[in-house]
Every structure is written in C-alpha cells, then in structure tokens.
C-alpha positions, 0 to 999 in steps of 0.5 A, spaced: 122 575 487 122 580 495 128 581 499 125 580 505 133 583 508 131 590 505 124 589 508 127 587 514 131 593 515 125 598 513 121 595 518 126 595 524 127 602 523 121 604 523 120 600 529 125 604 532 122 610 532 114 608 534 118 605 539 121 612 542 115 614 542 111 609 545 107 608 539 108 601 536 101 599 536 098 605 533 104 605 527 102 596 526 094 599 525 096 605 521 101 600 517 097 594 516 092 599 514 095 602 509 098 596 506 091 593 505 088 599 503 094 599 497 093 591 497 086 591 496 085 596 490 089 594 483 089 601 481 092 604 487 097 599 486 099 600 479 100 608 481 104 607 487 108 601 482 108 602 475 115 607 474 110 609 468 108 614 474 113 619 476 115 619 484 111 626 485 105 623 482 106 616 487 109 622 492 102 625 492 097 619 491 101 617 498 100 623 502 092 622 499 092 616 502 094 617 508 090 623 509 083 617 508 085 613 514 080 613 520 086 617 523 091 622 523 098 617 520 103 617 525 110 621 523 114 616 523 109 612 518 108 618 514 116 618 514 117 612 512 112 611 507 115 619 503 122 615 503 119 608 501 116 612 495 124 617 494 128 610 493 122 606 489 121 601 495 114 601 495 113 594 493 115 592 499 110 594 503 106 588 505 113 585 507 114 591 512 108 590 514 109 583 515 115 584 518 114 589 522 108 587 527 111 581 528 117 585 530 112 589 535 109 583 537 115 580 539 118 587 542 111 586 546 112 579 549 105 578 545 104 572 540 098 570 534 094 565 534 089 563 530 083 559 531 079 555 526 072 552 529 066 549 525 061 554 528 063 561 530 065 562 537 062 566 541 066 572 545 067 568 552 068 561 547 075 565 544 076 570 552 077 562 556 080 559 549 085 565 550 087 564 556 088 557 557 093 559 551 097 564 555 097 559 560 100 554 556 106 558 552 106 563 557 106 569 553 101 574 551 096 571 546 092 574 541 087 571 537 084 571 530 078 566 529 076 563 522 070 558 521 071 552 517 064 549 515 069 542 513 070 540 521 065 536 523 067 539 530 072 541 536 077 547 535 084 547 533 089 553 534 095 556 531 100 559 536 107 561 533 109 554 530 105 549 534 098 547 533 094 544 538 088 540 535 082 539 538 077 537 533 073 532 532 077 529 526 083 529 529 080 525 536 077 520 532 084 519 527 087 518 534 081 513 538 082 509 530 091 508 531 089 506 539 085 501 536 088 497 532 
C-alpha cells in the first residue's frame, strides 16, 4: 500500500517550486505525461520500479523519457524526478501526479468535473454546460467528457463531490416516486 503522505509531500514540493516561476500548469501537463508513459508501458515500469536495476540505469531511463516528452521538461519536474530516482520513490509517481494536479487546481481556483452522456456532445453543448456549472459552483470548471451508451438520454455531471444527474433514467425514477 502506497503511503499517500509521502506522495503529498513530493507533490507539494514540486508545486511550490513550479509556482515560483508561474509554471504550475506546464509542470502538471508534463508530470501527467511522464506518469502516463510509465503507467502504459509495463517494460518501462519494470525498469523504473524493479530493484534489480541499478540507480544509474533507472536514472538513464528517466533522462531518456524526459527527452522524449513533446516539450522540453521543466527544470522543477526534471529535478524532482531525479530526486525520486535517488530516493527510490518512483513507485509514488501516479499518486504524486494526481495530488499535484489536485493541489494546482485548488491553488488556481479550479475544480474538475466529468460529464457523461449517451452520445458525444458538441463543443457548444460542453461549453454551455461548463458555463452553467461555473455559475453553480462559483469556480472555474474543467470538464472531461465521457460517453456511456447505457444511458437512455440526458447528461450527468460530477463536479467535485456533487453529482448533477439530468439523465432520462433518473427523471423517470423521480416521476415513478412522485406517482406512488
């Protein structure tokens, strides 16, 4: 079981360094990209997490992945990843990336949400929904869309810990409760 307090300390330290240069969003993108690359490659994960590989080998792999990122790695991120290699803490990387994103969002006054619909939503519909949710929450809302064909129709949006359910199924359930 991963100790979240350790991941939180690393995420906070990276955020503090990135915030000094007003680069929190750039570092968040790069950290997520790095964590995704590692998470989606079993071979890469094995090299970075297996103690059979030396620290030098893991460090070389981290440097190679950093160079392969679409944009040059931010120095705060590169130094943090080198530190994770030195302290044998790369196993915390997915939690560090998640906690960093959450802390950066909180610092920027953003909240993330997920919209689920039966069919793909148009860009205009997503924008209108995003504006409505921003008015409801009084915060900047970043939406991720998802399609679930099991929905009969309508949309459900989860923002933070609140679920706004406008699906046809929930409306039918509400009507059935009212008719009883």
